[in-house]
N, C-alpha and C positions, 0 to 999 in steps of 0.2 A: 607261899614259899618266899623267903627272903633272898633276893638276888644281889644284894649290895656287895657281898663278898665275892661274887662271881662276875661282877661287871667288867673288870679288866679282861677276863678271858672271853666274855661275850663280845666286847668291842673288838678284840683282836680277831675273833672268828668272823665277825661282820666285815672287817677290813680285808681279810684274806679272800672272802667271797667276792667283794667288790673288785679287788685286784684281778681275781681270776676271770671275772666277767669282762673287765676292760681288756685283759690280754686275749680272751677268746674273741672279743669283737675286733681287735686289731688283726688277729690272724684271719678272721673271716673276710675282712675287707682289704687286706694287703694285696698288692698286685702280684701276679705270678712272676717268678724269676725269669729273666730273659736269657736264653741260651747264649753262651759265649760264641762269638764269631772269631775264629782264629785269624792271625795275620799271615803275611806272605812267607814263603819258604826262603830262608837265608842259607848261604853257603857255610860249610864247616871249614874253618881255616886249617884244620889238621888232616883233611883228606877228601875223599870223593865218595858220594852216595852211590850205592849199588842199585841199578834199576834194570828192568827187562820188559820186553813184550813176550808174554808166555803163551799167547794164543788161547786165552780163556782163564777165568779165575780158578777153575777146577785144577789148573796145572801149576798154581803158585807153590803149593807145598812140595810137589815132586821136584820142581825146579830148584827150590831152596835146598832140598836134600842133595840134589846133584852137585850144586856149587859149594855146599858146605857153609852157607851163610844165608841169613834172612835178607829179603829185599827191602830196601828203603822206599822204593817207589815201584809201582806197576803201571806200565804204559799200555794203552789200547786206543782204538780208533772209533770215533763217533762222527756220523755225517749230519748234514743239515736237515736230513729227514727224521732225525731222532731227537726226542726230548732229552733233557739232562739225565744222565744215567744214575739215578738215585740208588737203585738196588746194587748195581755193580760197584759204585763208589763206596757205599757202606760196607760191602763185603771186603773190599780192599782195606779199609780202615780197621775192620775186625781182625785182619791178619797182622796188624801192626805196621802196615805200609801206608803210603799216601798215593792217591791217584795222580797219574800223568796222562791227561786226556788229550789226544790228538784230534782236534775238531776240524773236520774237513768240509768246506762249503761245496759239496757235490750237487746240492739240490737243484740248481738252476741250469743244468746241462740240457741242451736241446739237440735234436738230431743233426742239424746243419752246422754244429759247433759255433754258432753265433752267440756264445755265452760270454759274459764279461763280469768284471768286478763292479761295473757301474750300477748293477741292481742293488748291491749292498749299499753303495754310496747313496743311491736314490731313496733308500729306506724301504725297499720292497719286503724286507724280512725283519723289520723292526719289531713287530709284535712277537715273532718267534724268538728273536735274540733277547728281547726284554724278559720274556718268560724264562728263558734259559738262564739269564743272569740272576733272576730272582731265585730260581731253584738252586743255583750254585751257592748263593749266599745262604739260603736255608739249610743247605748241606752242612755249612759252618766250619768244616774241617779244612785244613790247608790242602791245596791242590795245584799242580802244574797244569797250565793250559797251553798246548802247542797249537796255535791257530794258523791254518793256511800255510803249512810247512812247505819247504822246497820250492819256493816261489821263483827261484832262479833257474829252474829246470824247464823242460818243455813237455811234460806229461800230465799236468793237472790243469783243470779249467781256471784256476785262480792264478796261474803263473804269468809272468810277463810275456812269454811267447804267445799265449792265447789271448792276450789283452792289449794287442797293438804291436808287439815286437819292435818297439822303438823306445826312445828316451822317455816317452810319455807313460809307458807301462809301469815302471817302478813308482811313479808319482800316483798312479791310480791305485796300486796296491797299498801304498801308504795311507791314502785317503780312506780306503775300505777298512784297513786295520784300525785306524784312529776312530772311525765311526763306531765299530763294534766295541772297542775299548771304552769309548765315552759312555755307551749304554751301560756297561758294567760299572763304571764309576758312578753313574747316576743311581744305580741300584745299591751302591755302597757294598759291593761284593769284595771286601778287603781280603778275603781268604784266597783269592785267585791270584796265582803267580804267573805272569805273562811271559811265555817263552817264544822268542822270535827265532825261527829255525830255518837256516839255509842249507842247500846241498853243498857238499864239499867242492864239487866242480860245477861251474855254471855252464848250462847248455841252452842255447848256443853261447859260444865264448866271446861274443861281441862286447864292446865296451859298455853299451847301454845296459847289458844284462849282468854286470858285476854285482856280486851279492850285496855289497854294502850300499848300493844304490837304493835298495829296498828298505833300509832301516827307518822305522817310524819316528825315532827320537827317544832320548833317554827316559823321558817321563812316561813313555808308552811301552817300555820294555823293562822287564825285571831280570831276565836271564837271556843270554844269547846261546844259540845251539847250532850244531853242525851234524849233518847226516853223512855217513861215508861207509863204503863197503869195499872189501877186497873181492872182486869178482873172479880173480884168477882166470882160468881158461874156460869158465862155465858159460860164457856168453859169446856171441859173435863179435870178433874183433877185440875182445878183452884180454888182458894179460895180468899176471901176478903182480901185486903191489904190496909192499910192506906198509906198516902203520904210518911211517913218515910220508911216504908217497901219497897216501890218501889224505892225510890231515895237516901236514906241516904248513903248507902255503896259506890255506884259508885260516887256520888257527892264528898264525903270526899276524895276518892282516886284521883280523877281528879284535884281538887283544890290544893291538896298537891303536885301532880306531875307537875302541870303547873300553878304556882302562877302568877297572873297578867293577865291571859287569862280570858276574860269574858265568862260566861256560858249561854247557851241557853237551854231551854227545847224544843227540836225540835218537839216533839209530846207528848201530854199528854191528858188523859181523864179518866173517870170512868164510869162503868156500873151502872145500878140500881139494878142488880141482886145480892142478897146475903147480902145487907147492906143498909145503909142510905147514898145515894149519895149526898144529900143536905149537910149533915154534913161533908162528905168527901171533898166537894168543899170548905166549910168554913175553915176547918182545913188546907187544902193544901195551900190556898192563904194567910192565916195567918202565916203559917210557912215560906213561901217564903219571907215574909217581915221581919221575926225575926231571923230565923235560917239558911236560905239559901240565904243570901244577895249577894252571888256571882252570882246568877241567874239574868241576866240582860235582858232577853227576854224569852217569852214562846209562844208556839203555841198550842191552844186547837184544838183537832181533832174533828170537829163538823159534824158528819155524822152518820146515822143509818146504820151500816155495819155488822161486826161480832156480835155486840150488839148495843144498842142505846147509842152511845157516846155523843150525842148532849147535849148542855147546857139545852135545854128545853125538855128533855126526860120526865120530870114531872114538874108540876107547882112549887113545892117546890125547885127543883134543879135550875130552872130558877131564882127564887127569890133569892136563896142563891148566885148564880153566880153574879147577878147584884149588890147585896150588897157587895160582895167581891171585886168588881172593884171600889167601891166608893173612897177608899183612894187615895190621890194624888200620892202615891208610884207607882201606875200602870199608865204608861205613854202612851199617845195616839200619840205622835209626835216624829219622828226621825229627827234630824236636818240634813240638806244637807251640808256636809262638802266639 
């Protein structure tokens, strides 16, 4: 057979086969794509992210139906006895929200209360913290991390009261915070947004225990946060307080001390006991839009615990809350950076 007239076609076919072989080889030996690790959570200049502790991921949907909006973030608690909560965090991401994990160093409590932040500083938990940081990075999605919150109170083993109850206690807390933060930095867990979270009222109220004494420094903190509740008459010696009475003083102090840092209300709620909770809710979220515009995220503590903190502790409170969330100022989505 004479192939002279078919040579161009033959050559073209060979070339295509060679190109296909080269392409196949490149695909075979090219490295697998590296999953994107997202960046830190930034504030939205136009409003405030909606968040809540809903006492279990199974309650997310019903809570969102109750308030009439989707949650931007879901907050829950993890102790030092637990590994990074991969399953729960992925479940939150699947709902379109981001995790807000409150990481509590409970692990080192002993019966005689001789516990301290010193064990964190000394590296006793470095292996655990390192593994946690690696898992947080592997999670890859953005997340808030509220580490060792309410350190200016007297009810947690990591607070100043239980770590010297003197001017040395805040310095010890700062050292422990920086130690943990540095481990995460070494792990390159860039998706972790660090939330430094004080209680609205310092207990005890001594000068050494002022909230700002515990601040680790701008390079160690991404957001500052405040926890505050209206206990009403539900507790011994407690009285009804409006939103301003709970938050105004500490909010003013912190935004003056740390200009440019976005503010979160890490935990907030009101009782029904001793006043009008529905009116309290309306007032609180109205003032957050007008007088507390530095607050860029909040978490409602939705549980019946010491008192009934839930949004729907009464029909009027539930209606008030749903109405308060209507403005576009309250935002349901946190962008993935």
